[in-house]
C-alpha positions as CSV (number, residue, x, y, z in Angstrom):
1,M,-0.6,20.3,18.0
2,S,2.4,18.2,16.8
3,T,2.7,15.6,13.8
4,F,4.3,12.6,13.3
5,Q,6.6,12.9,10.6
6,L,9.3,10.5,9.0
7,F,11.6,13.3,7.6
8,P,12.4,16.7,9.5
9,S,10.6,19.4,8.3
10,S,14.1,21.4,8.5
11,G,14.5,20.8,5.1
12,G,17.1,18.1,5.9
13,L,16.7,14.5,4.0
14,G,15.9,12.9,7.4
15,F,17.7,9.2,7.6
16,M,20.6,10.7,5.2
17,D,20.7,13.9,7.3
18,T,23.7,13.7,9.8
19,S,22.8,16.9,11.7
20,A,22.0,16.3,15.3
21,D,18.5,16.4,14.7
22,P,15.9,15.4,18.1
23,P,14.8,12.3,18.3
24,L,11.6,11.5,16.1
25,P,8.6,10.3,18.4
26,P,7.6,6.8,18.5
27,P,4.8,5.8,15.8
28,P,1.0,5.5,16.7
29,P,-0.3,1.9,17.8
30,P,-1.8,0.1,14.9
31,I,-5.4,0.4,14.9
32,E,-8.2,-0.8,12.4
33,V,-9.9,1.7,11.0
34,L,-14.1,0.4,10.2
35,A,-15.4,1.2,6.8
36,S,-18.3,3.0,9.1
37,Q,-15.5,5.6,10.4
38,V,-15.4,7.9,6.7
39,S,-14.5,11.0,8.2
40,S,-17.9,13.2,8.6
41,T,-15.1,16.6,9.2
42,V,-13.2,16.6,5.9
43,N,-15.1,17.0,2.5
44,C,-14.0,14.6,-0.5
45,S,-15.3,15.4,-3.7
46,M,-15.3,12.9,-6.5
47,E,-13.7,13.2,-9.7
48,P,-13.5,10.8,-12.8
49,L,-10.4,8.7,-13.4
50,Y,-9.9,7.1,-17.2
51,L,-7.8,4.6,-17.7
52,D,-7.5,3.0,-20.5
53,G,-10.9,1.7,-20.9
54,L,-11.4,1.4,-16.9
55,T,-13.0,4.3,-15.1
56,L,-12.6,4.8,-11.7
57,L,-13.8,7.6,-9.3
58,K,-11.2,9.3,-8.0
59,G,-11.5,11.5,-4.5
60,R,-10.0,15.0,-3.9
61,V,-9.5,16.6,-0.5
62,N,-8.3,19.5,0.9
63,T,-5.0,18.7,2.2
64,K,-5.1,21.9,4.6
65,E,-7.8,20.2,6.4
66,V,-6.0,16.9,6.6
67,F,-2.8,18.4,7.6
68,G,-4.1,19.5,10.9
69,L,-5.0,16.2,12.2
70,P,-2.8,14.5,14.8
71,N,0.0,11.8,14.0
72,S,0.4,12.5,10.6
73,D,3.5,12.1,8.2
74,L,2.0,14.3,5.7
75,V,5.0,16.5,5.2
76,P,4.9,18.8,2.3
77,G,7.8,18.8,0.1
78,V,9.3,15.2,0.7
79,Y,7.5,11.8,-0.8
80,E,5.2,11.4,2.4
81,G,1.9,12.3,1.1
82,G,-1.0,9.5,1.6
83,L,-3.0,12.2,0.2
84,K,-1.6,12.2,-3.5
85,L,-2.4,10.0,-6.5
86,W,1.4,8.4,-7.5
87,E,1.7,7.5,-11.0
88,G,3.2,3.7,-9.4
89,S,-0.6,3.6,-8.7
90,L,-1.9,3.9,-12.1
91,D,1.4,1.8,-13.1
92,L,0.5,-0.6,-11.1
93,I,-3.0,-1.5,-12.2
94,K,-2.7,-1.2,-16.2
95,A,0.3,-4.0,-15.0
96,L,-2.2,-6.1,-13.3
97,R,-5.0,-5.9,-16.0
98,S,-2.4,-7.1,-18.6
99,E,-1.2,-9.9,-16.1
100,V,-5.1,-11.0,-15.8
101,Q,-5.6,-10.2,-19.2
102,N,-2.8,-12.8,-20.3
103,G,-3.8,-15.2,-17.8
104,H,-0.7,-15.0,-15.2
105,L,-2.7,-13.7,-12.7
106,S,-6.2,-14.3,-11.2
107,F,-7.4,-12.4,-7.9
108,T,-11.0,-14.4,-7.9
109,G,-11.1,-16.2,-4.7
110,K,-7.7,-14.5,-3.8
111,R,-6.9,-12.7,-0.1
112,V,-4.8,-9.3,-0.8
113,L,-3.2,-6.8,0.9
114,E,-2.2,-3.2,-0.1
115,L,0.3,-1.6,1.8
116,G,0.6,2.3,1.6
117,C,-2.5,2.0,0.1
118,G,-3.4,5.9,-0.3
119,H,-6.1,6.2,-2.7
120,G,-6.3,2.9,-2.7
121,F,-6.8,2.2,-6.4
122,P,-4.7,-1.0,-7.2
123,G,-7.1,-2.7,-4.0
124,V,-10.3,-1.5,-5.5
125,F,-9.1,-3.7,-8.8
126,A,-8.5,-6.7,-7.0
127,C,-12.0,-6.1,-5.7
128,L,-13.2,-5.6,-8.6
129,E,-11.5,-8.7,-10.2
130,G,-13.1,-11.4,-7.7
131,A,-10.9,-10.9,-4.6
132,T,-12.5,-12.5,-1.1
133,A,-10.7,-10.1,0.9
134,V,-9.1,-6.8,0.7
135,H,-7.2,-5.3,3.4
136,F,-6.0,-1.8,3.0
137,Q,-3.1,-0.7,5.1
138,D,-2.1,3.1,5.3
139,F,0.2,4.6,8.1
140,N,-2.2,7.5,9.0
141,A,-5.4,6.5,9.9
142,E,-6.7,10.1,8.6
143,V,-6.1,8.8,4.8
144,L,-8.2,6.1,5.6
145,Q,-11.0,8.0,7.1
146,C,-10.7,10.8,4.7
147,L,-9.7,9.6,1.6
148,T,-9.2,5.3,0.8
149,I,-12.9,4.8,2.7
150,S,-14.2,7.0,0.2
151,N,-12.8,5.8,-2.7
152,G,-14.2,2.5,-2.0
153,K,-17.6,3.6,-1.0
154,A,-17.6,5.4,-4.4
155,N,-15.9,2.4,-6.7
156,L,-17.3,-0.5,-4.5
157,R,-20.7,0.4,-3.4
158,K,-22.1,-2.9,-2.8
159,Q,-19.2,-3.9,-1.3
160,F,-19.1,-0.9,0.8
161,Q,-21.6,-1.5,2.1
162,A,-21.6,-5.0,3.6
163,A,-18.8,-4.0,5.1
164,V,-20.2,-1.2,7.2
165,S,-23.4,-3.7,8.5
166,D,-20.8,-6.2,8.8
167,E,-17.0,-5.5,9.5
168,A,-15.9,-8.7,9.2
169,N,-18.3,-11.0,7.0
170,S,-19.8,-9.5,4.6
171,D,-22.2,-11.7,2.4
172,S,-20.9,-9.5,-1.1
173,G,-18.4,-11.8,-2.3
174,T,-15.5,-9.1,-0.8
175,E,-14.1,-8.2,2.7
176,L,-12.9,-5.1,2.9
177,R,-11.0,-4.0,6.3
178,F,-8.5,-1.1,6.7
179,F,-5.8,-0.6,8.7
180,A,-3.5,2.1,10.2
181,G,-0.3,1.9,11.5
182,D,3.8,1.7,10.9
183,W,5.1,-1.7,8.9
184,S,7.1,-2.6,12.1
185,Q,4.0,-3.2,14.1
186,I,1.0,-3.4,11.6
187,H,1.0,-7.3,11.2
188,Q,-0.2,-7.4,15.3
189,I,-3.7,-6.6,14.0
190,L,-3.7,-7.7,10.2
191,P,-6.0,-11.3,10.2
192,F,-3.7,-13.0,7.6
193,V,-0.3,-13.3,9.2
194,N,2.5,-16.2,8.8
195,E,2.2,-17.9,12.7
196,K,5.4,-19.7,11.9
197,E,8.9,-18.8,10.2
198,M,9.1,-19.5,6.8
199,N,11.8,-20.8,4.8
200,S,12.6,-21.9,1.2
201,S,11.9,-25.8,1.8
202,T,8.8,-25.7,3.5
203,E,6.3,-27.9,2.1
204,D,3.3,-27.1,3.7
205,S,1.0,-24.2,3.0
206,F,-0.1,-22.0,5.5
207,S,-2.1,-18.7,6.5
208,G,-1.2,-15.5,4.6
209,Y,-1.9,-12.7,1.7
210,D,-2.3,-14.3,-1.6
211,I,-1.2,-11.4,-3.4
212,I,0.6,-8.0,-1.9
213,L,0.1,-4.8,-3.4
214,M,2.0,-2.0,-3.1
215,A,3.1,1.3,-5.4
216,E,5.5,4.0,-4.4
217,T,6.4,2.7,-1.0
218,I,10.3,1.9,-1.2
219,Y,11.5,5.7,-1.3
220,S,12.8,5.2,2.2
221,V,15.7,3.1,2.5
222,S,15.2,3.1,6.3
223,A,11.8,2.1,6.1
224,Q,12.6,-0.8,3.7
225,Q,13.3,-3.6,6.5
226,S,10.4,-3.4,7.9
227,L,8.2,-3.0,4.9
228,Y,10.4,-6.3,3.6
229,G,10.0,-8.0,7.2
230,L,6.5,-7.3,6.7
231,I,5.8,-8.8,3.5
232,K,8.0,-12.0,4.9
233,K,5.4,-12.1,7.9
234,C,1.9,-11.9,5.6
235,I,2.7,-13.7,2.1
236,S,1.3,-16.8,1.9
237,C,3.8,-19.8,1.4
238,P,4.4,-21.2,-0.9
239,H,2.6,-19.4,-3.5
240,G,2.0,-15.8,-2.8
241,V,3.6,-13.3,-5.0
242,V,3.8,-9.6,-4.4
243,Y,3.7,-7.1,-7.2
244,L,5.5,-3.7,-6.8
245,A,5.4,-0.1,-8.4
246,A,8.0,2.2,-7.9
247,K,10.9,4.3,-9.6
248,K,14.1,2.7,-10.5
249,H,15.3,6.0,-8.4
250,Y,14.3,8.4,-5.9
251,F,16.8,11.0,-5.9
252,G,18.0,12.8,-2.9
253,V,16.2,10.1,-0.8
254,G,17.8,7.0,-1.2
255,G,15.1,4.5,-2.5
256,G,14.1,2.6,-5.6
257,T,13.6,-0.7,-7.2
258,R,17.2,-1.1,-7.7
259,Q,18.4,-0.6,-4.5
260,F,15.3,-2.7,-2.6
261,L,15.7,-5.7,-5.1
262,S,19.7,-5.8,-4.2
263,M,18.4,-6.1,-0.5
264,V,16.2,-8.9,-1.7
265,E,18.5,-10.6,-2.8
266,K,20.9,-10.3,-0.9
267,D,17.8,-12.3,1.5
268,G,18.1,-14.7,-1.0
269,L,14.2,-16.1,-0.1
270,M,12.1,-14.2,-2.9
271,A,13.0,-14.2,-6.8
272,S,11.7,-11.0,-8.7
273,T,11.1,-10.6,-12.8
274,L,10.6,-7.3,-14.5
275,V,6.9,-7.0,-15.0
276,A,6.8,-3.5,-16.9
277,E,8.8,-0.5,-17.6
278,V,7.4,2.9,-18.1
279,A,9.6,6.1,-19.5
280,D,6.9,8.3,-20.6
281,G,9.2,11.3,-19.7
282,S,7.2,12.6,-17.0
283,S,9.8,11.4,-14.4
284,N,12.2,9.5,-13.8
285,V,12.1,5.3,-15.1
286,R,9.2,3.7,-13.5
287,E,8.9,0.1,-13.4
288,V,6.3,-2.9,-11.9
289,W,8.0,-6.2,-10.6
290,K,6.8,-9.1,-9.2
291,L,8.1,-11.2,-6.0
292,W,7.4,-14.8,-4.9
293,I,9.0,-17.1,-2.9
294,K,11.6,-19.4,-4.3
């Protein structure tokens, strides 16, 4: 049973590898994963995660069980890893809490999209802060079924129960939905997508997500154009914001905040500001950035 992977398993660097590797298979078509479709075959055990006064429940799964499933990019030894809790997710939550406490951000009544969600903790935090809708996206349906939905169920019981009983119309105050697919295609099924071309001089507000969250999503240079294109399709104009947590450099694969922000600056549509910097010695420098439409 073959698995989909962004990097070849031969030890090369994927998009930076100049060897004549066979062409990669196309990604699976985007799908919505219902909250009721949590995996019944993979055991997800919960353990507490303490985060500066905020306690969340963190799911843990046996990666060997999930690796056997089809259409997965969970390749050992490379940055793909939807079952791993990356530092950037925790950095992002801390930064979001600070932004809320300082009055710079409010989730109340907002539509939120978390891209490359994995565990989905930033999206969970948005829900706890009163977001109207929180939509989780990951490349792998398996990650959503085996981990993200379980984390949602553990941390957001009231909202999750409503999502199971009525996928799109919950009366709990927050709509929870889960979407699997590649960044180049996922806009085809997301509920809040801009239907007209965005430009810096537009005066009319139109549909989109008020807040887009993403952590550790910009390591692959080859995927950044698709990611940035998706952001522009999904962000609400003119007041939508993006919060990005990532490493300054991802050594060996070419991505990082400086490289990504350089691409954004050349495009000219969005402005950015540094929200937080983390240099704790556990990895290279990590950052949280805020982006918005000029």
